[in-house]
DORO-484282 format. One line per 4 residues: their letters; for each residue y, z, x of C-alpha. Coordinates in Angstrom, 1 decimal. Example, Ala and Ser with C-alpha at 12.3 -4.5 7.8 and 13.67 -1.06 7.14 Angstrom:
<nodes>
AS) -4.5:7.8:12.3  -1.1:7.1:13.7 .
</nodes>
This chain:
<nodes>
MRIV) -72.0:-31.5:0.7  -69.6:-33.3:-1.7  -66.5:-31.2:-2.7  -63.9:-32.3:-5.3 .
FTHN) -60.6:-30.5:-4.6  -58.9:-29.9:-8.0  -55.2:-29.2:-7.9  -51.9:-29.9:-9.7 .
LKVT) -49.6:-32.0:-7.6  -45.9:-31.3:-7.5  -44.1:-34.6:-8.2  -40.8:-34.0:-9.9 .
GGVE) -39.8:-30.7:-8.2  -38.7:-29.2:-11.5  -39.2:-25.6:-12.4  -42.2:-26.5:-14.6 .
EAEF) -44.0:-27.6:-11.4  -43.0:-24.7:-9.2  -46.6:-23.4:-9.1  -48.1:-26.8:-8.3 .
DTRE) -49.2:-27.8:-4.8  -46.9:-30.0:-2.6  -48.2:-33.2:-1.1  -48.3:-31.5:2.3 .
TVDA) -50.4:-28.6:1.0  -52.8:-31.0:-0.7  -53.2:-33.0:2.5  -53.7:-29.8:4.5 .
VARG) -56.4:-28.5:2.3  -58.2:-31.8:2.1  -58.0:-32.2:5.9  -59.1:-28.6:6.5 .
LREA) -62.2:-29.0:4.3  -63.1:-32.3:6.0  -62.7:-30.6:9.4  -65.1:-27.9:8.1 .
GFEV) -67.7:-30.7:7.7  -67.5:-31.5:4.0  -67.0:-34.7:2.1  -63.8:-34.2:0.1 .
EPLD) -62.2:-36.0:-2.8  -58.8:-34.6:-3.9  -58.3:-34.7:-7.7  -55.0:-34.1:-9.4 .
VTGP) -56.0:-32.6:-12.7  -52.6:-32.9:-14.3  -53.2:-34.7:-17.6  -55.5:-34.5:-20.6 .
ASRL) -58.8:-32.7:-20.6  -60.7:-35.9:-21.6  -59.5:-37.6:-18.4  -60.6:-34.6:-16.2 .
VARL) -64.0:-34.6:-17.8  -64.4:-38.4:-17.3  -63.4:-38.2:-13.6  -65.7:-35.2:-12.9 .
EALQ) -68.6:-37.0:-14.6  -68.0:-40.0:-12.3  -67.7:-37.9:-9.2  -70.6:-35.6:-9.8 .
PDLV) -69.6:-33.1:-7.1  -71.8:-30.4:-5.5  -68.9:-28.0:-5.7  -65.3:-27.9:-6.9 .
FNTA) -62.6:-26.3:-4.6  -60.1:-25.2:-7.2  -56.4:-24.5:-6.8  -55.2:-26.0:-10.2 .
EGQR) -52.6:-23.9:-11.9  -52.7:-25.6:-15.2  -49.7:-27.1:-17.1  -48.8:-24.9:-20.0 .
GRTR) -49.6:-21.8:-22.0  -50.7:-18.3:-21.3  -54.2:-19.4:-20.4  -53.2:-22.4:-18.3 .
EAFC) -54.8:-21.2:-15.0  -58.2:-20.9:-16.9  -58.1:-24.6:-18.0  -59.8:-26.2:-15.1 .
PAVL) -62.5:-23.5:-14.5  -63.3:-23.5:-18.2  -64.0:-27.2:-18.1  -66.1:-26.8:-15.0 .
EEMG) -68.1:-24.0:-16.6  -68.7:-26.1:-19.7  -69.9:-29.0:-17.5  -72.0:-26.7:-15.4 .
IPYT) -70.2:-27.5:-12.1  -70.0:-24.8:-9.4  -66.5:-24.0:-8.3  -64.5:-21.7:-6.0 .
CSDP) -62.3:-18.7:-6.9  -62.1:-16.7:-10.0  -63.4:-17.5:-13.5  -61.4:-18.3:-16.6 .
YVLT) -61.3:-14.7:-17.8  -59.9:-13.4:-14.5  -57.3:-16.1:-14.3  -56.2:-15.4:-17.8 .
LTLD) -56.0:-11.7:-17.2  -54.1:-11.9:-13.9  -51.5:-14.3:-15.3  -50.7:-11.6:-17.8 .
KALT) -48.7:-9.1:-15.6  -48.5:-6.3:-18.2  -52.2:-6.4:-19.1  -53.3:-6.5:-15.5 .
KRVV) -51.3:-3.3:-14.8  -53.0:-1.6:-17.8  -56.4:-2.4:-16.3  -55.7:-1.2:-12.8 .
MGHG) -53.9:1.9:-14.0  -57.2:2.9:-15.5  -58.7:2.9:-12.0  -56.1:5.2:-10.4 .
VVVP) -53.7:2.6:-9.1  -50.0:3.5:-9.3  -47.7:1.0:-10.8  -43.9:1.1:-11.5 .
RGIF) -43.1:2.1:-15.0  -43.0:-1.0:-17.2  -43.1:-2.3:-20.7  -44.0:-5.6:-22.3 .
VTEA) -41.2:-6.9:-24.5  -41.1:-9.5:-27.2  -38.4:-10.5:-29.7  -39.9:-8.3:-32.4 .
ALAG) -40.3:-5.3:-30.1  -36.8:-5.6:-28.9  -35.5:-5.1:-32.4  -37.3:-1.8:-32.6 .
GILD) -35.3:-0.2:-29.7  -38.2:-0.5:-27.3  -35.8:-0.4:-24.3  -34.0:2.8:-25.2 .
DFPL) -33.9:5.3:-22.3  -35.7:2.9:-19.9  -35.1:4.0:-16.3  -32.5:2.0:-14.3 .
PAIV) -32.2:-0.1:-12.3  -34.8:-2.4:-14.0  -36.1:-5.8:-13.2  -36.9:-8.4:-15.9 .
KPNY) -39.8:-10.8:-15.3  -41.4:-13.5:-17.4  -44.8:-12.0:-18.1  -46.8:-15.2:-17.9 .
EGSS) -45.2:-17.0:-14.9  -46.0:-17.2:-11.2  -44.1:-18.3:-8.1  -41.3:-15.9:-9.0 .
IGID) -40.2:-18.3:-11.8  -37.3:-16.6:-13.7  -36.7:-14.0:-11.1  -33.4:-13.8:-9.2 .
DTSV) -30.5:-11.4:-8.7  -29.5:-11.8:-12.3  -33.0:-10.4:-13.3  -31.9:-6.9:-12.3 .
ATTA) -30.0:-4.6:-14.6  -28.2:-1.4:-13.6  -26.9:-0.4:-17.0  -28.4:-0.4:-20.5 .
EELA) -25.9:-3.1:-21.6  -26.9:-5.4:-18.8  -30.6:-4.8:-19.5  -30.1:-5.8:-23.2 .
EIVS) -28.2:-8.9:-22.2  -30.7:-10.0:-19.6  -33.7:-9.4:-21.9  -32.1:-11.3:-24.8 .
ARLR) -31.2:-14.3:-22.5  -34.7:-14.4:-20.8  -36.5:-14.2:-24.2  -34.8:-17.4:-25.2 .
QFPA) -36.1:-19.0:-22.0  -39.5:-17.3:-22.1  -40.3:-16.5:-25.7  -44.0:-15.6:-24.9 .
GLLV) -42.8:-12.2:-23.6  -41.3:-10.3:-20.7  -42.3:-7.5:-18.4  -39.4:-5.0:-18.0 .
EELI) -40.2:-2.9:-15.0  -38.6:-0.1:-13.0  -37.1:-1.6:-9.8  -38.5:-0.1:-6.7 .
AGRD) -36.2:-0.3:-3.7  -38.3:-1.2:-0.7  -40.3:-4.0:0.9  -43.0:-6.5:-0.3 .
VSVA) -46.4:-6.1:1.4  -49.6:-7.9:0.4  -53.3:-7.5:1.1  -55.5:-10.6:0.8 .
QLDG) -59.1:-10.7:-0.3  -61.4:-13.2:1.6  -65.0:-12.6:0.7  -67.5:-12.8:3.6 .
VGDG) -65.0:-11.6:6.2  -65.5:-7.9:7.2  -65.3:-5.8:4.0  -63.6:-8.7:2.2 .
LLPP) -60.0:-7.5:2.8  -57.6:-8.8:5.4  -54.8:-7.1:7.4  -51.7:-6.5:5.3 .
TEII) -48.8:-9.0:5.5  -45.1:-8.4:5.0  -42.3:-10.7:3.8  -39.5:-10.9:6.4 .
YSRP) -36.0:-12.3:5.7  -34.0:-13.9:8.6  -30.9:-13.3:6.4  -30.3:-11.3:3.3 .
ASRW) -32.6:-12.7:0.6  -30.9:-11.0:-2.4  -29.0:-8.0:-3.3  -32.1:-6.1:-4.2 .
NIYD) -34.4:-7.5:-1.4  -36.8:-9.1:-3.9  -39.0:-12.2:-3.2  -37.2:-14.2:-5.8 .
FRSK) -37.5:-17.9:-6.9  -34.9:-19.1:-4.5  -36.6:-17.5:-1.5  -40.1:-18.6:-2.5 .
NEDF) -39.3:-22.2:-3.6  -36.0:-23.3:-2.0  -34.7:-21.2:0.9  -37.9:-21.5:3.0 .
ASVS) -36.0:-21.2:6.3  -35.0:-17.6:5.6  -38.5:-16.4:4.9  -41.5:-15.7:7.2 .
VRCP) -44.7:-13.7:7.1  -45.4:-10.8:9.5  -49.0:-9.7:10.1  -49.9:-6.9:10.4 .
ADVT) -47.2:-5.4:8.2  -45.1:-2.5:9.5  -46.7:0.3:7.6  -48.1:3.7:8.4 .
EEQL) -51.7:4.5:8.6  -51.4:6.4:5.3  -49.8:3.5:3.6  -52.3:1.1:5.0 .
GTMH) -55.2:3.3:3.8  -53.6:3.5:0.3  -53.1:-0.2:0.0  -56.6:-1.0:1.3 .
RWAR) -58.2:1.4:-1.1  -56.1:0.2:-4.1  -56.6:-3.5:-3.2  -60.4:-2.9:-3.4 .
RVVD) -60.0:-1.2:-6.8  -57.8:-4.0:-8.1  -60.2:-6.8:-6.9  -63.2:-5.1:-8.3 .
SVGC) -61.7:-3.9:-11.6  -60.1:-7.3:-12.4  -63.0:-9.3:-11.0  -61.4:-11.6:-8.4 .
RDVS) -63.8:-13.6:-6.2  -63.7:-15.6:-3.1  -60.0:-15.3:-2.3  -57.0:-13.5:-3.9 .
RVDF) -53.8:-11.7:-3.0  -52.8:-8.2:-4.1  -49.0:-7.5:-3.9  -47.5:-4.1:-3.3 .
RVAN) -44.1:-2.6:-3.1  -43.6:-0.1:-0.3  -40.7:2.1:-1.5  -37.9:3.3:0.8 .
DGRV) -39.4:6.8:0.4  -42.8:5.6:1.6  -44.6:5.6:-1.7  -46.8:2.5:-2.5 .
YFIE) -46.8:0.7:-5.9  -49.0:-2.1:-7.1  -47.0:-5.1:-8.3  -49.4:-7.9:-9.2 .
VNAL) -52.5:-9.8:-8.2  -52.7:-13.5:-7.7  -56.2:-14.9:-8.2  -55.1:-18.4:-7.1 .
PSLE) -53.0:-17.6:-4.0  -51.1:-20.2:-2.1  -52.9:-22.1:0.6  -49.8:-23.6:2.0 .
VGAG) -49.7:-23.6:5.8  -48.1:-20.3:6.8  -48.9:-18.5:3.5  -49.9:-14.8:3.8 .
VLVA) -53.6:-15.3:3.2  -53.8:-17.8:6.1  -51.7:-15.7:8.4  -53.9:-12.7:7.8 .
AEKM) -57.1:-14.7:8.2  -55.8:-16.0:11.6  -55.5:-12.4:12.7  -59.2:-12.1:12.0 .
GLNY) -59.9:-15.2:14.3  -60.1:-17.8:11.5  -58.1:-21.0:11.7  -57.0:-23.0:8.6 .
SATL) -60.3:-24.9:8.4  -62.5:-21.9:9.0  -60.6:-19.9:6.3  -61.3:-22.7:3.7 .
GKIV) -64.9:-22.8:4.9  -65.2:-19.1:4.1  -64.0:-19.6:0.6  -66.6:-22.4:0.1 .
ESAC) -69.3:-20.3:1.7  -68.5:-17.4:-0.7  -68.8:-19.7:-3.7  -72.0:-21.2:-2.4 .
RRYG) -73.5:-17.8:-1.9  -72.6:-16.9:-5.5  -74.3:-20.0:-6.9  -77.3:-19.8:-4.6 .
MLDR) -76.3:-22.9:-2.7  -76.2:-21.6:0.9  -78.7:-24.2:2.0  -76.3:-27.0:1.0 .
FKER) -73.5:-25.2:2.6  -75.4:-25.0:5.9  -76.5:-28.6:5.7  -72.9:-29.7:5.0 .
RRSR) -73.7:-33.4:4.9  -76.5:-35.2:3.1  -77.4:-38.9:3.0  -76.0:-40.7:0.1 .
RGYT) -76.7:-44.0:-1.6  -73.9:-46.1:-3.0  -73.7:-49.1:-5.3  -73.3:-52.8:-4.5 .
VGLV) -69.8:-53.8:-5.6  -68.8:-57.4:-6.1  -65.1:-57.9:-5.2  -63.9:-60.9:-7.2 .
FNLK) -60.5:-62.4:-6.3  -58.4:-65.5:-6.0  -57.3:-66.0:-2.4  -53.7:-67.0:-1.7 .
RVTP) -53.4:-70.0:0.6  -49.9:-71.2:-0.4  -47.2:-68.6:0.2  -44.1:-69.0:-2.0 .
NQEN) -40.9:-69.6:-0.2  -37.3:-69.7:-1.2  -36.7:-73.3:-0.1  -39.5:-74.7:-2.1 .
PWSD) -39.4:-73.5:-5.7  -42.7:-75.4:-6.4  -44.6:-73.2:-4.0  -45.2:-70.4:-6.6 .
VEAE) -48.5:-72.0:-7.8  -50.6:-69.2:-6.2  -48.0:-66.5:-6.3  -50.3:-64.2:-8.4 .
YDSP) -53.2:-64.6:-6.0  -54.0:-62.0:-3.3  -53.6:-62.4:0.4  -56.5:-61.9:2.9 .
KTVD) -54.8:-58.6:3.9  -55.1:-57.3:0.3  -58.7:-58.3:0.0  -59.5:-56.7:3.3 .
SLEK) -57.8:-53.4:2.3  -59.6:-53.3:-1.0  -63.0:-53.9:0.7  -62.3:-51.1:3.1 .
AIAS) -61.2:-48.7:0.4  -64.3:-49.4:-1.8  -66.7:-49.2:1.2  -65.2:-45.9:2.2 .
YGHK) -67.1:-44.3:-0.7  -70.4:-45.5:0.6  -70.7:-48.7:-1.4  -71.7:-52.1:-0.1 .
VVRF) -69.0:-54.7:-0.9  -69.8:-58.4:-1.5  -66.9:-60.8:-1.7  -66.7:-63.5:-4.4 .
EATP) -63.8:-65.9:-4.6  -63.1:-66.9:-8.2  -63.7:-70.6:-7.8  -65.5:-72.9:-10.4 .
DLPR) -68.8:-72.0:-8.7  -68.4:-68.3:-9.5  -70.6:-68.3:-12.7  -73.6:-69.6:-10.8 .
ILAD) -73.0:-67.4:-7.7  -72.4:-64.2:-9.6  -75.4:-64.7:-11.9  -77.7:-64.9:-8.9 .
ADVD) -76.0:-62.0:-7.1  -77.5:-58.6:-7.0  -74.4:-56.5:-7.7  -74.1:-53.3:-9.7 .
IVFN) -70.4:-53.4:-10.5  -67.6:-56.0:-10.2  -64.2:-54.9:-9.0  -62.0:-57.5:-10.5 .
IAEG) -58.6:-58.6:-9.3  -59.0:-62.3:-10.1  -56.0:-63.9:-11.8  -57.9:-67.1:-12.9 .
IEGR) -57.0:-70.7:-12.2  -55.3:-72.1:-15.2  -54.7:-71.7:-19.0  -53.5:-68.9:-21.1 .
NREA) -56.9:-67.2:-21.0  -57.3:-67.5:-17.2  -57.2:-63.7:-16.6  -60.0:-63.2:-19.1 .
VVPA) -62.4:-65.5:-17.4  -64.0:-63.0:-15.0  -64.3:-60.2:-17.6  -65.9:-62.6:-20.0 .
LCEL) -68.3:-63.8:-17.4  -69.3:-60.3:-16.4  -70.0:-59.4:-20.0  -72.1:-62.5:-20.4 .
IGIP) -74.2:-61.6:-17.3  -74.2:-57.9:-18.2  -72.3:-56.5:-15.1  -69.9:-53.6:-15.7 .
YTGS) -66.5:-54.4:-14.2  -63.2:-52.7:-13.5  -60.1:-53.1:-15.7  -59.5:-54.3:-19.3 .
DAAT) -61.8:-56.6:-21.2  -61.3:-60.3:-21.9  -59.5:-59.8:-25.2  -56.9:-57.5:-23.7 .
MSIA) -56.4:-59.8:-20.7  -55.7:-62.8:-23.0  -53.4:-60.8:-25.3  -51.3:-59.4:-22.5 .
LDKS) -50.9:-62.7:-20.7  -49.5:-64.3:-23.9  -46.1:-62.6:-24.0  -45.5:-63.5:-27.6 .
LCKR) -48.8:-62.3:-28.9  -48.6:-59.1:-26.8  -45.2:-58.3:-28.3  -46.5:-58.8:-31.8 .
MLRE) -49.4:-56.5:-31.0  -47.1:-53.9:-29.6  -45.0:-53.9:-32.7  -48.0:-53.5:-34.9 .
GGVQ) -48.8:-50.4:-32.7  -45.4:-49.0:-33.4  -44.0:-49.8:-29.9  -40.4:-51.1:-29.8 .
TPDF) -39.9:-54.4:-27.9  -36.9:-56.7:-27.9  -36.4:-59.4:-30.5  -37.7:-62.8:-29.5 .
FLIT) -38.6:-66.4:-30.5  -40.6:-69.2:-29.0  -39.3:-72.5:-27.6  -41.9:-75.3:-27.5 .
RAAQ) -39.4:-78.1:-26.9  -35.8:-78.0:-25.7  -34.5:-79.9:-28.7  -36.1:-77.7:-31.4 .
KLPP) -34.1:-76.0:-34.1  -33.1:-72.4:-33.1  -33.3:-69.4:-35.5  -30.3:-68.9:-37.7 .
KVQY) -29.0:-65.8:-36.0  -29.3:-65.8:-32.2  -27.4:-62.9:-30.7  -26.8:-63.7:-27.0 .
PYIL) -27.6:-63.0:-24.2  -31.2:-63.9:-24.1  -33.6:-64.1:-21.1  -36.0:-67.0:-20.9 .
KPIY) -39.5:-66.7:-19.4  -42.6:-69.0:-19.2  -44.9:-67.5:-21.8  -48.2:-67.4:-19.9 .
EGTS) -47.0:-66.6:-16.3  -47.0:-63.4:-14.2  -45.3:-62.0:-11.1  -42.0:-63.0:-12.7 .
KGIT) -42.7:-66.7:-12.1  -39.8:-68.8:-13.4  -37.5:-65.8:-13.7  -34.2:-65.8:-11.8 .
AKSV) -30.7:-64.7:-12.4  -30.2:-68.0:-14.2  -32.8:-67.0:-16.7  -30.2:-65.0:-18.7 .
VHDE) -28.4:-67.3:-21.0  -25.2:-66.7:-23.1  -24.9:-69.9:-25.2  -27.0:-72.6:-26.8 .
PTLR) -26.4:-75.4:-24.3  -27.5:-73.2:-21.4  -30.4:-71.9:-23.4  -31.6:-75.5:-24.0 .
MVAE) -31.1:-76.6:-20.4  -33.0:-73.6:-18.9  -35.8:-74.0:-21.5  -36.2:-77.7:-20.8 .
MLIF) -36.5:-76.9:-17.1  -39.1:-74.2:-17.6  -41.2:-76.3:-20.0  -41.2:-79.2:-17.6 .
RYHQ) -42.0:-76.9:-14.6  -44.8:-74.8:-16.1  -46.1:-77.0:-19.0  -46.1:-74.2:-21.5 .
PVLA) -43.8:-72.7:-24.2  -40.9:-70.5:-23.3  -40.2:-67.0:-24.6  -36.6:-66.3:-25.5 .
EQYI) -36.2:-62.6:-25.5  -33.1:-60.7:-26.3  -31.6:-59.3:-23.1  -31.6:-55.5:-23.0 .
AGRE) -28.8:-54.1:-20.8  -29.5:-50.8:-19.2  -31.9:-49.0:-16.9  -35.2:-50.6:-15.9 .
FTVG) -38.4:-48.7:-15.3  -42.0:-49.6:-14.5  -44.8:-47.1:-15.3  -48.4:-47.1:-14.0 .
LLGT) -51.3:-45.8:-16.1  -54.9:-44.9:-15.1  -57.8:-44.1:-17.4  -58.9:-45.3:-20.8 .
HRPR) -58.6:-43.4:-24.1  -56.0:-41.0:-23.0  -54.6:-42.5:-19.8  -52.9:-40.6:-17.1 .
VLPP) -49.3:-41.7:-16.9  -47.9:-41.8:-13.3  -44.3:-41.0:-12.5  -41.9:-43.7:-13.8 .
MEVK) -40.3:-45.9:-11.1  -36.8:-47.1:-11.6  -35.6:-50.5:-10.4  -32.0:-49.7:-9.6 .
FSAD) -29.6:-52.7:-9.5  -26.4:-52.6:-7.5  -23.1:-54.2:-8.6  -24.0:-57.1:-6.3 .
AGAY) -26.9:-58.0:-8.7  -24.4:-59.1:-11.3  -23.5:-58.1:-14.8  -27.0:-59.1:-16.2 .
PVYS) -29.5:-58.1:-13.5  -33.2:-59.0:-13.8  -36.3:-58.0:-11.9  -36.8:-61.5:-10.7 .
FGMK) -39.4:-63.5:-8.8  -37.2:-63.4:-5.8  -37.2:-59.6:-5.8  -41.0:-59.5:-6.0 .
QEWV) -41.2:-61.9:-3.1  -38.4:-59.9:-1.2  -36.2:-63.0:-1.1  -33.3:-61.1:-2.8 .
TEQH) -31.7:-58.7:-0.3  -32.0:-55.0:-0.8  -28.3:-54.7:-1.3  -29.0:-56.1:-4.8 .
YAYE) -31.7:-53.5:-5.8  -33.6:-50.4:-4.7  -36.7:-48.6:-6.0  -36.6:-44.9:-7.0 .
CPAK) -39.8:-43.1:-7.6  -40.1:-40.8:-9.3  -37.1:-41.9:-11.3  -34.4:-39.3:-11.7 .
LDDL) -34.8:-38.4:-15.4  -34.4:-35.3:-17.5  -37.6:-33.9:-18.9  -37.1:-35.2:-22.5 .
TRKR) -36.3:-38.8:-21.3  -39.2:-38.8:-18.9  -41.6:-37.7:-21.7  -40.3:-40.3:-24.1 .
IEKV) -40.8:-43.0:-21.5  -44.3:-41.8:-20.7  -45.1:-41.7:-24.5  -43.9:-45.3:-25.0 .
ARDA) -45.9:-46.5:-22.0  -49.0:-44.7:-23.2  -48.6:-46.1:-26.7  -48.3:-49.6:-25.3 .
FVAI) -51.4:-49.1:-23.2  -53.4:-48.0:-26.2  -52.0:-50.6:-28.6  -53.2:-53.5:-26.4 .
GCRD) -56.6:-51.8:-25.7  -56.2:-51.4:-21.9  -58.6:-49.5:-19.8  -58.8:-48.2:-16.2 .
VARV) -55.4:-49.4:-15.0  -52.2:-51.1:-16.3  -48.5:-51.2:-15.6  -45.8:-51.2:-18.3 .
DLRM) -42.3:-52.5:-17.7  -39.5:-51.0:-19.8  -35.7:-51.1:-20.4  -33.6:-48.2:-21.8 .
NEKG) -30.2:-49.1:-23.3  -27.1:-47.0:-23.4  -28.2:-45.4:-26.7  -31.4:-44.2:-25.0 .
EIFV) -33.6:-46.6:-26.9  -36.7:-47.6:-25.0  -38.1:-51.2:-25.1  -41.3:-52.4:-23.7 .
IELN) -40.6:-55.7:-21.8  -44.1:-56.5:-20.6  -47.5:-55.0:-20.1  -49.7:-55.9:-17.2 .
PLPG) -53.4:-54.9:-17.4  -54.1:-56.6:-14.0  -51.3:-55.3:-11.8  -51.0:-56.1:-8.1 .
ITPG) -52.5:-53.6:-5.7  -51.2:-54.9:-2.3  -51.0:-51.9:0.1  -47.5:-50.7:0.7 .
FSDL) -45.9:-53.4:-1.5  -47.1:-53.7:-5.1  -45.2:-51.5:-7.7  -48.4:-49.7:-8.8 .
VQIG) -49.2:-48.8:-5.2  -45.7:-47.4:-4.6  -45.9:-45.5:-7.9  -49.3:-44.1:-6.9 .
AAAG) -47.9:-43.0:-3.5  -45.1:-41.2:-5.2  -47.7:-39.4:-7.3  -49.5:-38.3:-4.1 .
MEYR) -52.2:-40.9:-4.2  -53.1:-42.7:-1.0  -54.3:-46.3:-1.4  -58.0:-45.4:-1.1 .
TLVG) -57.6:-42.8:-3.9  -55.9:-45.3:-6.2  -58.7:-47.8:-5.7  -61.3:-45.1:-6.3 .
EILS) -59.5:-44.1:-9.5  -59.7:-47.7:-10.9  -63.3:-48.0:-9.8  -64.4:-44.8:-11.5 .
GAVK) -64.2:-46.3:-14.9  -66.7:-49.1:-14.1  -69.0:-46.5:-12.4  -69.0:-44.5:-15.6 .
RLRE) -69.8:-47.5:-17.7  -72.6:-48.5:-15.3  -74.1:-45.0:-15.6  -73.8:-45.1:-19.4 .
KRRR) -75.4:-48.6:-19.5  -78.4:-47.5:-17.4  -78.8:-44.3:-19.4  -79.0:-46.4:-22.7 .
ERIL) -81.5:-48.7:-21.1  -83.7:-45.9:-20.0  -83.6:-44.4:-23.5  -84.5:-47.8:-24.9 .
STRP) -87.4:-48.2:-22.4  -89.1:-45.1:-23.8  -89.2:-46.5:-27.4  -92.4:-48.5:-28.2 .
GVAV) -91.8:-52.2:-29.0  -88.2:-52.2:-27.8  -87.3:-54.8:-25.2  -85.1:-53.8:-22.3 .
PPGG) -82.4:-56.2:-21.4  -82.5:-57.9:-18.0  -81.4:-55.7:-15.1  -82.7:-52.7:-17.1 .
PEAG) -84.1:-49.4:-15.8  -86.1:-51.0:-13.1  -82.9:-52.3:-11.5  -81.3:-48.9:-11.7 .
SEDL) -84.2:-46.5:-11.2  -82.2:-43.8:-9.5  -82.1:-40.4:-11.1  -78.7:-40.4:-12.9 .
TDPS) -78.5:-36.7:-12.6  -78.9:-36.7:-8.9  -75.6:-35.3:-7.4  -76.3:-37.1:-4.1 .
LELP) -75.2:-40.4:-5.7  -72.1:-41.6:-3.9  -69.4:-42.3:-6.5  -65.7:-43.2:-6.2 .
TVDR) -62.9:-40.8:-6.1  -60.6:-40.1:-8.9  -58.2:-37.6:-8.2  -52.8:-38.9:-10.5 .
ANGG) -38.6:-55.0:-16.1  -37.3:-57.9:-17.3  -39.8:-59.6:-14.9  -43.2:-61.0:-14.7 .
NGG) -46.7:-59.9:-15.5  -48.0:-59.5:-11.9  -47.4:-57.6:-8.6 .
</nodes>
């Protein structure tokens, strides 16, 4: 049984991601589902809906295990389930209506009050309502909560008011932070106790759990943001909770009413406050409870004899029962049929070294280790991998080969169109392939043409001019410093600390050396002083932007540091530079960098994967230095791989993400051919429906996973 595990991955650690899953939790859930006997593909759904739909279409899961919290808005938790319902894909946990309802604290309490559940006195407050004196005579002390936030966001000691003046100040301040509305609620002095729902275990309700603090959590003993998200060491979960039989009966009875009246399914958590006088109050219900190791739901399930893996299995079993899929649940694994994938590459036989500057002829090529790792990653999805080295014999060999898809990492042999050779060949033969098409590859490799295209697309890039011979006349206003680069090379070939020039004689000398060495024009680009970033992107029309990585230069790197060829070969010692991913950026700057990278990706017409190198000057202006639609993917080394790891993507997942675009294009191609074959008198192209006669709607098809410089064009 193939399960896609949808989640939002916590990357930056900011408050906006407080509800997201950590890397540890994602790994634990994926591992737990696999131990339960399922085939699992983690899928970070952070990003545009179009990308989520494309990835799900490529994966074709039997079931989605959903923990995605969504990114923004009062209906954010409903986003992923709504997409799944529209696509007709079964999924675990509550539906979009329930997730929208339970995220609204005030509305949820209105619903459960109608079923006899006691709640603290509370009122929903907006800016307009505040002006009408809605808080007059409200009982004190009172606690102010953002109405549409989880994970105790916006809740701390300063959320509690003991006087009317304090309440007015807190509400006014919180409304500026959370303008959608607040829940002002009577503060109940007491303890936090929860009852979890786990369908299929007993009557569906687990033993109560209680939050225990090893040291004072807050003045008011509330499970606040700091306790939940920062001060982990001071918090633990006790099960069963220290409650009386009467309190236990009340919570059990009310938890059942809450779950039934709201409509939670599979798993949820109902939170209560046990007052110091013994009375019980309903606080809220979480229809997407945490599955972090040690969370209350899991601790309570363990008391019922269920380990982590078995608990996740019960959630899946409940969803399968609801969708009439218990037979698939019991079978667990089914035989699958993959595709034949041609892996096309240029193999590196000459390794660059610092002593021989002429040894960079194959610097952009891939090592046997990289090819081996790629083959293993592709094959892990059930595909058969056939290797093809991109030699002059490739056109004949590939034309005779029986492959469904080409995974292309070939850099080509020579010429400014060398990276376009394999894509053009695949198009001629009619084989879908990974990565950008021939036109984009040629444009991106030509630094001058790429910069012109970027400017036409509204993307800022440094001023530049071309040098075709060292003695040529220079433009009238040359504002030094400039950095000089061979125009058609990648992997920062030809770029060293000496590439930055400050006067005309040095410019002509360096240009003459580069023209002689690389037999091509030289790009003279205005040097942008400032911070350097590289950004990875995955997808097509609305690509997913991975966390920016900063190349941090030390003082030892000089006054005009560059991300040089030596750095990419690890010749330059680490005292000169370091990588930081995700880069430490404020939200506004990060979003600006992401937008520039996305705009550049779209302007050049990239697809599936690319890496964009940028510089940001002291004024905060962002310039695209280069765009690479064929970035290196050497495990543990290449920038894109490091960026993917920071985004929570293991190497296998990154490869599957890139492959998914070609899989989707293959399926679309075969669907068109099948449609054409049903029309009288219409010829079907070679390799038509007979070559791909499988049922394209068959979910058993094995498909790939998808979940997440002033230098050169490669690596």
